[in-house]
C-alpha positions in Angstrom: -23.3 5.7 12.1 -23.3 9.2 10.7 -20.5 10.2 8.3 -17.9 12.6 9.5 -16.1 14.0 6.5 -12.3 14.3 6.8 -11.3 17.9 6.4 -7.5 17.3 6.3 -6.6 14.5 3.9 -3.3 12.9 2.9 -2.8 11.2 -0.4 -0.8 8.1 -0.9 0.5 7.2 -4.3 1.0 3.5 -5.0 3.7 3.8 -7.6 4.1 0.5 -9.4 2.8 -2.5 -7.4 3.5 -6.2 -8.0 0.8 -7.1 -10.5 1.3 -8.0 -14.1 0.7 -4.5 -15.4 4.1 -3.7 -16.8 3.2 -4.6 -20.3 -0.2 -2.9 -20.3 1.1 0.7 -19.9 4.4 2.3 -20.8 4.0 4.5 -17.8 4.3 1.7 -15.2 7.9 2.3 -13.9 10.3 -0.7 -13.9 13.8 0.3 -13.0 14.7 1.8 -9.6 15.4 5.1 -11.3 12.0 5.1 -13.0 10.2 4.1 -9.8 12.0 6.9 -7.8 11.4 9.5 -10.5 7.7 8.6 -10.7 7.5 8.7 -6.8 9.1 12.2 -6.8 6.8 13.5 -9.5 3.8 12.2 -7.5 5.1 13.9 -4.4 5.4 17.2 -6.3 1.8 16.8 -7.4 0.6 16.5 -3.8 1.2 12.9 -2.6 2.4 13.0 1.1 3.2 9.3 1.0 4.7 7.1 -1.8 4.1 3.4 -1.5 6.8 1.5 -3.5 7.4 -2.0 -4.7 10.4 -2.9 -7.0 10.6 -4.7 -10.3 13.2 -6.3 -12.5 14.3 -3.5 -14.8 14.5 -5.7 -17.9 11.3 -7.8 -17.6 9.3 -5.6 -15.4 8.3 -8.5 -13.2 8.0 -8.0 -9.5 11.2 -8.4 -7.5 12.4 -8.7 -3.9 16.0 -7.6 -4.8 17.4 -5.7 -1.9 19.7 -3.7 -4.1 16.6 -2.3 -6.0 14.9 -1.3 -2.7 18.1 0.4 -1.6 18.5 2.3 -4.8 14.9 3.5 -4.8 15.2 4.6 -1.2 18.4 6.5 -1.7 17.3 8.2 -4.9 14.1 9.5 -3.3 15.9 10.7 -0.1 18.7 12.3 -2.0 16.3 14.2 -4.4 15.5 16.7 -1.7 11.8 16.1 -2.2 9.9 15.9 1.0 7.7 12.7 1.0 6.9 9.9 3.5 8.4 6.6 2.2 6.2 3.5 2.5 7.8 0.2 1.3 5.9 -3.0 0.7 6.6 -6.0 2.9 3.9 -8.0 1.1 6.3 -10.0 -1.1 7.4 -13.6 -0.2 4.1 -15.0 0.9 2.8 -16.5 -2.3 1.7 -20.1 -2.9 0.6 -21.3 -6.3 -0.9 -24.7 -6.0 -0.8 -27.5 -8.6 -3.9 -29.2 -10.2 -6.9 -29.7 -8.0 -6.3 -33.5 -7.8 -2.6 -33.0 -6.9 -2.2 -29.6 -5.4 1.0 -30.4 -3.6 3.8 -29.6 -4.0 3.3 -26.0 -4.9 4.3 -25.1 -8.5 6.2 -22.4 -10.4 5.4 -19.0 -9.2 5.4 -19.9 -5.5 7.5 -17.5 -3.4 7.5 -18.4 0.3 10.2 -17.1 2.6 10.6 -16.6 6.3 9.6 -13.5 8.3 13.1 -12.1 8.7 13.8 -12.3 5.0 10.4 -10.7 4.2 11.4 -7.7 6.4 15.1 -7.6 5.5 14.8 -4.6 3.1 12.7 -2.8 5.8 15.5 -3.3 8.3 18.1 -2.0 5.9 16.2 0.9 4.2 14.2 2.0 7.3 11.3 3.7 5.6 8.9 5.6 7.8 6.0 3.2 6.9 5.9 -0.4 5.6 2.9 -2.5 4.7 1.6 -5.5 6.7 -1.0 -7.6 4.7 -3.1 -8.7 7.7 -4.6 -12.0 6.4 -4.6 -14.8 3.9 -6.8 -14.7 0.8 -7.3 -16.1 -2.7 -6.3 -13.9 -5.6 -7.9 -14.0 -9.1 -4.8 -15.5 -10.7 -5.2 -19.3 -11.1 -4.8 -21.1 -7.7 -2.6 -18.3 -6.2 -3.0 -17.7 -2.4 -1.5 -14.7 -0.6 -0.4 -16.3 2.7 -0.1 -14.5 6.0 -0.5 -16.8 8.9 -1.1 -15.5 12.5 2.4 -16.6 13.4 3.9 -14.9 10.4 2.0 -11.6 11.1 3.0 -11.7 14.8 6.7 -12.2 13.8 6.7 -9.5 11.1 4.7 -7.0 13.1 7.0 -7.4 16.1 10.1 -6.8 13.8 8.5 -3.7 12.3 7.6 -2.3 15.8 11.1 -3.0 17.0 12.6 -1.2 14.0 10.5 1.9 14.6 8.8 1.6 11.3 5.1 2.1 11.4 3.1 -0.8 9.9 0.3 0.2 7.5 -2.2 -2.7 7.9 -3.5 -3.8 4.6 -7.1 -5.0 5.2 -8.6 -6.8 2.2 -11.7 -8.0 4.2 -13.4 -7.5 7.6 -11.6 -10.5 9.1 -8.3 -8.9 8.4 -9.4 -5.9 10.6 -10.5 -8.3 13.3 -7.0 -9.8 13.4 -5.3 -6.4 13.2 -7.2 -5.4 16.4 -5.9 -8.6 18.0 -2.3 -7.7 17.1 -2.8 -4.3 18.8 -4.4 -6.0 21.8 -1.5 -8.4 22.1 1.0 -5.6 22.0 2.5 -6.7 18.7 1.5 -3.4 17.0 1.3 0.0 18.7 -2.0 1.9 19.0 -3.3 3.9 17.4 -2.7 2.0 14.2 -2.7 2.9 10.5 -4.9 0.9 8.2 -5.5 0.8 4.4 -8.9 -0.5 3.3 -8.3 -2.4 0.0 -11.6 -2.6 -1.9 -12.4 -4.5 -5.0 -9.4 -6.8 -5.0 -10.6 -10.2 -6.2 -11.4 -12.2 -4.0 -11.4 -9.8 -1.0 -14.0 -7.2 -0.1 -16.0 -6.0 -3.1 -16.0 -2.3 -3.7 -19.7 -1.6 -3.2 -20.5 1.1 -0.6 -22.3 -1.2 1.8 -19.2 -3.4 2.1 -17.0 -0.3 2.3 -19.0 1.1 5.3 -18.8 -2.3 7.0 -15.1 -2.0 6.7 -15.0 1.6 7.9 -17.3 0.7 10.9 -14.8 -1.9 12.0 -11.9 0.6 12.2 -11.4 1.7 15.8 -12.2 5.4 16.3 -8.6 6.4 17.2 -7.0 4.7 14.2 -6.1 6.4 11.0 -7.5 4.9 7.8 -7.1 5.3 4.1 -8.9 3.5 1.3 -8.7 2.7 -2.4 -10.5 0.7 -5.1 -9.2 -0.8 -8.2 -9.7 0.4 -11.8 -12.5 2.6 -12.9 -13.7 3.2 -9.3 -10.4 4.6 -8.1 -11.5 8.3 -8.2 -15.0 7.5 -6.9 -13.3 6.1 -3.9 -11.3 9.2 -3.4 -14.6 11.0 -2.7 -16.0 8.0 -0.7 -13.0 7.7 1.6 -13.0 11.5 2.4 -16.8 11.4 3.1 -16.3 8.4 5.4 -13.6 10.3 7.4 -10.5 8.7 5.8 -7.6 9.4 3.5 -7.0 8.3 0.0 -4.7 6.2 -2.2 -4.3 6.4 -5.9 -1.6 5.3 -8.4 -0.7 2.8 -11.1 -0.6 -0.1 -8.7 -4.4 0.0 -8.7 -5.4 1.8 -11.9 -3.8 2.5 -15.2 -6.3 4.9 -16.6 -7.0 8.6 -16.4 -10.0 8.4 -18.6 -11.4 6.3 -21.4 -8.5 5.5 -23.8 -6.1 7.7 -21.8 -3.3 5.9 -19.9 -2.3 7.7 -16.8 0.9 8.7 -15.1 1.2 8.6 -11.3 1.4 12.4 -10.9 -1.8 12.8 -13.0 -3.7 10.5 -10.7 -2.4 12.4 -7.7 -3.3 15.7 -9.2 -6.8 14.6 -10.0 -7.3 13.2 -6.5 -6.1 16.5 -5.0 -8.7 18.4 -7.2 -11.5 16.1 -6.0 -10.5 16.6 -2.3 -10.2 20.3 -2.6 -13.5 20.6 -4.5 -15.2 18.8 -1.6 -14.0 21.6 0.7 -11.2 19.6 2.3 -7.5 20.3 2.4 -4.6 18.1 1.1 -2.0 17.9 3.9 1.8 17.8 3.6 4.3 15.1 4.5 5.3 17.1 7.6 1.7 17.1 8.8 1.4 13.4 8.2 4.5 12.8 10.3 3.0 14.8 13.2 -0.3 13.0 12.9 1.2 9.5 12.7 4.2 10.0 15.0 6.7 9.3 12.2 10.4 10.2 12.2 11.9 11.5 9.0 15.1 9.7 8.0 17.9 11.5 6.2 19.9 10.2 3.2 22.9 8.0 4.1 26.1 9.9 4.4 
């Protein structure tokens, strides 16, 4: 199909993620205050959406602590900075298997919880968007499997829809898009949906352009999509996503580098993405415009 370039593009900044990047760059935020400050700086640089995980402030390891999510949310909202808040709901579905001859029971590192607990911080913080990882896949970390069964996705998706929080479908391969369309058909998720195409995450969809266009061509015409690639191809995928009619995601969750030997901060990655978009002749849109496009409701700080 012919490419139709997106002329009005929103930028998402994935602020910190849940990978083991905390010791590879001093700029990866750890504490709720650091995560909120980095998200606010990214918003001021042009990000309409900030996608946030939380970490243990001391170790930097990924966390599901409700108090951390609450603090990040409140700090961002009370800052007066206009930005769409997107919280992860991807934690709590990890299985790490034992040796190949005795894989069961799962070993240290496994973090498997129920649907209600996986969505608990979403119900309390009520972000405008939260993520829904729409499939199960191997990750390139020993025998670690990200687990999202059809039953789990139906339960979590129904809770998100009931809460009035828009799911951002995280699609790591074409089959994840296939099931996302089934969730919409079944009435679990509302149409038109929002989807993030996650490229180059081992062992999901590789980040070559043929695979990327296969993913794009599987997104329904009335859905909104965004895309990113890991590492050195992050900025190339800013251009690729815009050319393919989509929006873009950058940030330290996916890439630590601004250039060779130069560690990035989130706001710098957003600023560079905005420059690429504008040099292509497109316009970076605001949080208010994103809310109108996606049908979101801005939530105020708690009194």
